[in-house]
N, C-alpha and C positions, 0 to 999 in steps of 0.2 A: 809342739807347738802346730795347731792348725794348717791346715791347710791354705797356701797363698788365694786371693782370689786373682780375678783376670785383672790383667793391667790395666791400668787407664792410666791416661798423662793430662796434665793438665788444662781446663777450659783455653781457648783464645782469647785477650779482651778483643769488644768493637774496635773496627779498623772507620776509620773516614774516607772521603775520596782523595785525598793527599797520595795516599798510600798505598795502593792501587798501581803506580808507576814502579815502583819499587821494590812490593812485590813481583810484579811479574818479571821483572831479574833478577833477583833474589830467592836461592834455594829454601825451599821450607824446611824447617828445622823442626825440632822435636824438642821443648822443653820441661819433659819430663823426667823423672828418677829415672838410673839402669833397672832395678826393681823397682815394685811396691808398686804403690797405688800413687800415690803424692809424697810431697818430699814431707819433710817436718814443720810443722806447724807454728811451731816456736818463738820464731822470730817476728812473727806476725803477733802476737802480743805485744800489747806495751807491758812495763814494770807495772806496773798494779795491774795487767789480767792474767798475773801467774801467778802461784802459790807463795806462803813462805815461804821469807829464807830461814836460816840455809836449808839447802834443797836436795833433797835424797840423796843420798848418795848412787841409788839405784836407778834415777832419771836419766836418760838420756839425753841432755841440750844438748849435744852438736849440732851445728847449721849444716852437717852432712846427712844426718841423719834422714831416711824416708818413712812413710806410711803403711803401713801393712794392712791390706781390712782382713776380721775373721769370720763373719760373720754377725748376726743379732744375737745379745746377748739376751733381752729382755725389750716386751713391746707394751705400748702404754697411748692414753688417748689421748697425755699431752704432748711424748716425749717417747724417743726410741733410744735404748742402748746396745751399743755396737762394739767389739771386741778389736781393740786391734793394736799392731806391734810395732814400736816405735825402738829401729836399730841404726846403725850405722853402715852400709854393706860393707864386707870384707872382715870384719872386728868382729868379738863377745860382742859389746856392748849393741845390747835389747833390751827393754822394758815392752810389759804388759800395760796400756789402758785401756781405761773400758771411757769410750765418749758416745754421753750426754747428747743426744740431737733433739731439739725442738721442735714441734711440728712447723712447716711452712703453712698461708694461708689460706692453701685449702683444704685446710685439716679441719676438724672443728676444735677445738682450744677452751680447756679447762672448763672444762664440766657446771664446778664447784667454785667457781674462781669469788664468785660475788661477797664472799665472807670475808676472802682472803685479802681483796684487794682493796679493802678501808684503808687509808691513809696514803694509798704509793699512785694516785691521782700527778699526775706533772703540770711545771706551770705553764704549758703551753693548751689552749685552750678549745684546738686544731686538735690536737694528739688523745685528749680527755674525751673528745665528742663521734670523735672515731674510736674508742677503745667502747664506749660505753655503748654506739650502737653495731657495736662489731663487724665495723667494715675492713674489706681485706687489709686495707693499711692499721687498723687498729689492731687487728690482731696480731700481725707483723710486731709493732708497735708493745701489746701483752707478751709474746713472748720474747721478747727480749728482755723486760723487765722482768719475765721466771726466769728467764738465763742468769741473768746480772744478779736475781735477788739469792734462785741456790747457789752461787760462785762466793759471793759474798760470806753467806751464811756458812758455808763450808772451811772458806779461809779462818774466821774468826772461832768456829768452833774446835778448828785443826789447834790455833793457839791455845785457845783455853784447857787442851789434853782431852778435852771429846774424841769419843770413839767416833772418826765416821771420814772415807778414803781421804786421803792427800789429793788437795785442788791442783794439781798441774799448771790448770792455763784456762783462758777461755775466748774465743773467736764466736763474734758473731754469736750465734744461739746455739754453739757446743760450746761445752764443758769434757774439759778431757780429763778424769781424774784416776787415781792409782784404780786399777783392775786388784777385785778383792778374789783369790782364787788357788787354784794352781800353775805353774809353773808352765805345765805345758795346756793351761788356756781353759780350765773345768769351773765356772764359777761358782764360788762359796753359796753351800743351801742356804735360803734362807726360814726364818726362827721357825715359822710352821712347820717347815720337814722335821726339826730334831724332837728328839725325846732323851734325849742324853744329859746331864748335866747343868740341866734346867733349875738346881737353886743353886747353883754359882753363875750363870747367866742373871738371873731372873737379878741377884746382889749387884751384877755389873750393870743391869739394865736402870734399878734405882740407882747405883749412885752418878749417873752419866746425865738421869732427866732431871735429882736435883740440881749435878751443876748445872745447866742450862735452866731450870730457875731460877738458882739465885742471879744467872744474867739477866732472866726479865724477861725469859724465853720459852716457848713449848713448841715439838716440832709441828703439832697442829692438824696433823693426818700419821699417828703412828699408829702402827698393828704387827702381828709380826710378820705380815705380809713386805715390809721395809725395815725389817732386821738385817741381819746375817750373820750368820756363825763360821771362825773359820778361824780351827784349829785354839778351839775351846773360845776364842778372844769374839764380844760380842760389838757389831759393826752398824753406824746407825747410818741410814741410806736414805735418799729421796727426800731433800728437804726446801722444797723451792716454797711454799709455806708458811715457813718458819714465823710465829709471830711473837710479835713482843707484849707481853699480857699487861702489860702497865697504861702503853699507850692504846693498845685497841678498846673500840667500845665494850667488846666482849671474851676480853684477855680471858678469865678465869675458865670460862665454859669449855677454852680448849686444852684448857691446863685437864682439865676435867674428867674431857675425853679422852685423852690420852693418857688417860689414871686405867681411866675404866677398860679400855680397849685390851690392853696387854694386862694390867692385875686381872682382868677374866679370864683371859687366856691361859696363865701360868694355873691361875685358882683352877682351870678345870681340867690341869695336867694333875693337878696334886701336892702342885709345890703349898705348905702351910701356910708362908706369911705370905703371902701375896694377898691384897685385900683390897679391889677399889676403895673404898670410903678411906683408908688410912693413907691411901696411898692418897689420893687425892688432897687430902687432909697435910699430908706434910710437903705436897709440892707448891699448895698456897703461902704456909706460916715460910715455907723455902723466897716464893716470895714477894715474902712480905706486901701479902694480900691479907685482907678478911676472912676469914671462914662463910 
């Protein structure tokens, strides 16, 4: 297990003036956990903000659990992914989770989001204006929308049997999901780093993409860099921009792009059945779209 990060306690809530006298006569207490960085956030999510039931046996849901930070797994322009362990102190109940945290309003968000945001307008005109103008508030709204979109996509695809990490919960703009990697905290390699068993991995990928297409969906940004390979199994990650290819004005183009991105890579690696045009045509057919 990676080293524990330096202990941090929960931040205090803001106090009003009426609390001052009480504070002066009350010893200061620390409501942080006895170890780790924070109490488990499991109870902070509503039932609809948690992953599909039945919950996996490996998932720690006890309220006495604590979360411990182990560093950054991946950095990106829109979000960073951190490795955390969630465990019950004094027991062997522990699991590793990947915490994807969308960036706050002081960062540049979603450099390519205009095409994906079609149809994601809200009912409130103030929100729509803020999002369009990329104000600080607008960026916070966008971050929340993308986090919710990704968590919803993970839940839907998990229930369809698509190979994605199990979505544990969402808290604000943080998505907690199954860590894909070894028990001691080493992340699974991306497909771009793999050179073995490519024929089998290609078949796994085509099957997953066909399942998506039959549901009228495309990943929207599929590449060898957001596909993981763990114990011979392909796992799809990074799904905030998942596209409804039927409802989206240019939906078929997302199917085509995903097909060409991955098939071109496999073809270059010598997989004879990997043909970009054939895959694109197959996906369009499965989605019920005219070629």
